[in-house]
C-alpha positions in Angstrom: 13.3 16.8 8.0 11.8 17.0 4.5 11.7 14.0 2.2 14.2 15.8 -0.1 16.7 16.2 2.7 16.2 12.5 3.7 16.9 11.4 0.2 20.0 13.5 -0.2 21.4 12.0 3.1 20.8 8.5 1.8 22.3 9.3 -1.6 25.5 10.5 0.2 25.6 7.3 2.2 25.2 5.2 -0.9 27.6 7.3 -3.1 24.9 8.3 -5.6 26.0 11.7 -6.9 22.8 12.3 -8.9 19.4 10.5 -9.1 16.7 10.5 -11.8 13.3 9.9 -10.2 10.8 8.5 -12.7 8.3 6.4 -10.6 5.2 8.6 -10.1 4.7 7.6 -6.4 8.4 8.4 -5.7 8.0 11.7 -7.6 5.1 12.6 -5.3 7.0 11.5 -2.2 10.0 13.8 -3.0 8.3 16.7 -4.7 4.6 16.8 -3.8 3.5 16.5 -7.5 0.4 14.3 -8.0 0.1 14.5 -11.8 0.7 11.7 -14.3 3.8 12.9 -16.2 7.2 14.3 -15.0 10.6 13.5 -13.7 12.8 14.8 -10.8 16.6 15.1 -10.8 18.3 15.3 -7.4 22.0 16.1 -6.7 23.6 17.0 -3.3 23.1 20.8 -4.0 20.5 21.0 -6.7 17.1 19.5 -7.7 14.7 20.1 -10.6 11.2 19.0 -11.3 10.3 18.7 -15.0 6.9 18.4 -16.6 4.9 19.5 -19.6 2.6 22.5 -19.9 -0.6 20.6 -19.0 0.6 20.8 -15.4 1.9 24.4 -15.3 -0.5 25.5 -12.6 -0.5 22.2 -10.7 3.3 22.1 -10.5 3.4 25.7 -9.3 0.9 24.8 -6.5 2.3 21.5 -5.4 6.1 21.6 -6.0 7.4 24.0 -3.4 10.9 22.7 -2.4 12.6 22.7 -5.8 12.5 24.7 -9.0 10.2 23.6 -11.8 10.9 23.4 -15.5 7.7 23.3 -17.6 8.0 22.7 -21.4 5.7 23.1 -24.3 5.7 21.6 -27.8 8.0 21.3 -29.8 10.2 20.7 -26.8 9.9 17.2 -25.2 10.9 15.6 -21.9 14.0 13.9 -23.1 15.4 17.0 -24.6 14.7 19.2 -21.6 16.1 16.5 -19.3 19.3 16.5 -21.3 19.6 20.3 -21.0 19.1 20.1 -17.2 21.6 17.3 -16.8 24.2 19.5 -18.6 23.3 22.6 -16.6 23.7 20.6 -13.3 27.0 19.1 -14.5 25.8 15.5 -14.1 28.3 12.9 -15.2 27.0 9.9 -13.3 23.3 9.4 -13.0 21.5 6.9 -10.9 18.2 5.7 -12.2 15.3 3.7 -10.7 15.0 0.1 -11.9 11.2 0.6 -12.2 12.0 2.7 -15.3 11.2 0.7 -18.4 14.0 -0.8 -20.4 13.0 1.1 -23.5 13.1 4.4 -21.6 16.6 3.6 -20.2 17.9 2.4 -23.6 16.7 5.6 -25.3 17.9 8.0 -22.7 21.3 6.3 -22.2 22.0 6.8 -25.9 20.9 10.4 -25.9 23.1 12.0 -23.3 26.9 11.9 -24.2 29.2 11.8 -21.2 26.6 10.6 -18.7 27.2 7.2 -17.1 24.0 5.5 -16.0 23.9 3.3 -12.9 20.9 1.4 -11.6 19.8 2.1 -8.1 17.7 -0.4 -6.2 15.0 1.0 -4.0 16.6 4.1 -2.6 13.3 6.0 -2.2 11.3 2.8 -1.5 13.6 2.2 1.5 12.9 5.6 2.8 9.2 5.2 2.2 9.1 2.3 4.7 9.2 4.9 7.5 6.4 7.3 7.4 6.6 11.0 8.5 4.1 12.4 11.0 2.3 14.1 8.1 2.0 10.8 6.2 0.8 9.0 9.3 -1.9 11.6 9.8 -3.2 11.0 6.2 -3.1 7.2 6.6 -5.1 7.6 9.9 -7.8 9.6 8.1 -8.0 7.0 5.3 -8.4 4.3 7.9 -11.2 6.2 9.6 -13.0 6.2 6.2 -12.3 2.5 5.8 -14.0 1.8 9.2 -17.0 3.9 8.2 -17.2 2.0 4.9 -17.2 -1.3 6.6 -19.9 -0.1 9.0 -22.0 1.0 6.1 -21.7 -2.1 4.0 -22.2 -4.5 7.0 -25.7 -3.2 7.3 -26.5 -4.5 3.8 -25.6 -8.1 4.5 -28.7 -10.4 4.1 -29.6 -13.4 2.1 -30.4 -12.7 -1.5 -28.1 -9.7 -2.1 -25.3 -10.3 -4.6 -21.5 -10.0 -4.1 -21.5 -7.6 -7.0 -24.0 -5.2 -5.4 -22.0 -5.2 -2.2 -18.9 -4.4 -4.2 -20.6 -1.5 -6.0 -21.8 0.0 -2.8 -18.2 -0.1 -1.3 -17.0 1.8 -4.4 -19.8 4.3 -4.2 -19.2 4.9 -0.5 -15.5 5.8 -1.0 -16.3 8.0 -4.0 -19.1 9.8 -2.2 -16.6 10.7 0.5 -14.0 12.1 -1.8 -11.7 9.1 -1.9 -10.4 6.9 -4.7 -10.3 3.1 -4.4 -7.0 1.9 -3.1 -7.7 -1.3 -5.0 -10.7 -3.1 -6.5 -12.9 -4.4 -3.5 -12.9 -8.1 -2.8 -16.4 -9.3 -1.9 -16.7 -13.1 -1.7 -19.2 -15.4 -0.1 -19.8 -19.0 0.7 -17.4 -21.3 -1.3 -16.0 -18.2 -3.0 -14.7 -16.9 0.3 -12.0 -19.6 0.0 -10.5 -17.4 -2.8 -8.2 -14.8 -1.1 -8.4 -12.4 -4.0 -11.7 -13.5 -5.5 -13.7 -10.9 -7.4 -17.3 -10.1 -6.6 -19.7 -11.9 -8.9 -23.5 -12.5 -9.3 -23.6 -15.1 -6.5 -26.4 -14.3 -4.0 -25.6 -14.5 -0.3 -27.1 -17.6 1.5 -27.7 -18.5 5.1 -24.5 -20.2 6.4 -22.1 -18.2 4.2 -19.0 -16.6 5.3 -18.7 -13.2 3.6 -15.3 -11.6 3.3 -15.1 -8.0 2.4 -11.6 -6.5 1.7 -11.5 -2.9 0.7 -9.6 0.4 1.1 -9.7 4.0 0.1 -7.0 6.4 -1.1 -7.6 9.7 0.6 -5.2 12.6 -0.2 -2.9 10.1 -1.8 -2.6 7.7 1.1 -4.2 4.3 1.4 -6.2 2.2 3.9 -6.8 -1.6 3.7 -9.2 -3.4 5.9 -10.8 -6.9 5.8 -13.6 -8.3 7.8 -15.4 -11.6 7.5 -19.1 -11.9 8.4 -21.5 -14.8 8.7 -25.0 -14.9 7.2 -27.3 -16.5 9.8 -26.1 -18.4 12.9 -22.6 -19.8 13.2 -22.0 -23.5 13.4 -19.3 -25.0 15.6 -17.0 -25.2 12.6 -17.6 -21.6 11.7 -16.7 -20.6 15.2 -13.6 -22.8 15.5 -12.1 -21.3 12.3 -13.1 -17.7 12.9 -12.0 -17.7 16.5 -8.6 -19.2 15.7 -8.0 -16.6 12.9 -9.0 -13.9 15.2 -6.7 -15.2 18.0 -3.7 -15.2 15.5 -4.5 -11.8 14.2 -4.8 -10.1 17.6 -1.5 -11.7 18.7 0.2 -10.6 15.5 -1.0 -7.0 15.9 0.3 -6.9 19.5 3.8 -8.2 18.3 4.6 -5.4 16.0 7.2 -3.6 18.0 10.6 -2.0 17.2 13.4 -4.6 16.7 11.0 -7.5 16.1 11.6 -9.5 12.9 8.4 -9.6 10.8 9.4 -13.1 9.7 9.0 -14.3 13.3 5.6 -12.6 13.6 4.4 -14.5 10.5 5.6 -17.8 11.9 4.0 -17.1 15.3 0.7 -16.5 13.4 1.0 -19.9 11.7 1.9 -21.6 15.0 -1.4 -20.3 16.5 -3.4 -21.4 13.5 -1.8 -24.8 13.8 -3.3 -25.3 17.3 -6.4 -26.2 15.3 -4.5 -27.7 12.3 -5.4 -24.6 10.2 -2.0 -23.3 9.1 -2.1 -25.6 6.1 -4.9 -23.3 4.7 -3.0 -20.1 5.1 -1.0 -19.7 1.9 0.0 -16.0 1.7 2.1 -13.6 3.7 0.9 -12.0 6.9 1.0 -8.4 5.7 2.6 -5.6 3.7 3.5 -2.0 4.0 0.9 0.7 3.5 1.2 4.3 2.3 1.2 6.0 -1.1 0.6 2.5 -2.5 -1.7 -0.2 -1.0 1.4 -2.5 -1.2 4.0 0.0 0.0 7.5 -1.1 1.0 7.7 -3.4 4.0 6.6 -7.0 4.4 5.5 -9.5 7.0 6.2 -12.9 5.5 8.0 -16.2 6.2 10.4 -15.7 3.3 11.9 -12.2 4.1 13.5 -10.9 7.2 12.1 -7.4 8.0 13.2 -5.7 11.3 10.4 -3.4 12.4 11.1 0.3 13.1 8.9 3.1 14.5 7.0 4.8 11.7 6.3 1.7 9.7 2.6 1.1 8.8 1.8 -2.5 8.0 -1.3 -4.6 7.4 -1.9 -7.7 9.5 -4.1 -10.1 7.6 -4.0 -13.8 8.5 -6.5 -16.0 6.7 -7.8 -19.6 6.4 -9.3 -20.7 3.1 -10.9 -24.2 2.9 -12.0 -25.3 -0.6 -15.7 -26.2 -0.6 -16.4 -24.6 2.8 -15.2 -21.0 2.7 -12.7 -18.7 4.2 -11.9 -16.2 6.9 -9.6 -13.2 6.7 -9.3 -10.4 9.3 -7.1 -7.4 8.5 -6.1 -4.2 10.3 -3.6 -1.5 9.6 -1.0 -1.1 12.3 1.5 1.7 13.1 4.8 0.6 14.7 5.6 3.1 17.5 8.3 3.4 20.1 6.0 1.6 22.5 2.8 -0.4 21.9 1.5 -0.9 18.4 -1.2 1.6 17.2 -4.0 -0.1 15.4 -5.4 2.4 13.0 -8.5 0.5 11.9 -11.1 0.0 14.6 -14.2 -1.7 13.1 -15.1 -4.6 15.4 -13.4 -7.9 14.8 -15.7 -10.2 16.7 -17.8 -12.4 14.4 -20.9 -10.6 13.3 -23.8 -12.8 12.4 -26.0 -10.9 9.9 
């Protein structure tokens, strides 16, 4: 079943007679278009993709399931959109709440006889469940993430800077035809207690935890992996913290099965960390959806109930961050299946002493 057909079925269920898609990731999801400017209008029996003449060839190649309307100066997007709404007989138009207020205000005044209604997360709800084609692309992005982690792990030694490690992560992805899914996190020693710290000029020292969190975007789909290494030999405290985070992460990955509430998995992770009084140092959610966006729809957190379904791809990333000492985070990308979870990232998780 194509994404357009899935969207129409949900629109019928939610009594949305026409939908204006303006979010670029949602446009890609429903039409295949990867450019930076355009809109899609979908009704039960019609659909149109609209863009400007910069994308004439690209739209012809990528948008295959609906007609395209390409305009040139002096025409503009608002004018062409109005013409298409009239042609399609649209009287009630759902719009995505991600659209800016100024865009909504301008367009709602332009088109007489069209009633605008906010829709909340129609396509995002569908994006939670990945198609086999999407899963295949995420799987390839995860293979590249594993290869990147293998590459950068060989560079770990006293005297190298966080910044240089971060640069090499970026170079690796770009050398292999991928974009960065997000700016790499490379933090060492006391800096590893910052979950989203940025790589700086600090040089690695013996006794440092080094956390590397990175991901690539390959053919539009993201990966997200984190591993924590140790420079030199681990102390008892290093081992205690690392082993407990690893125990919680392995248990959480194994728990991602259909019908399970992600909120309960998050709590289970904290209960395991608390066996060593470490849950107090875990301040963020357990994980998030992964797909076209590195933070795709879907969450594993103590604050939101999320019933897991086959086809969801989620990160699992517990962490412990102790100010003045350092931190540990271990993250994998996991596919929920009809049976056992499928862990898509495979770089070793046992503590590596560099």
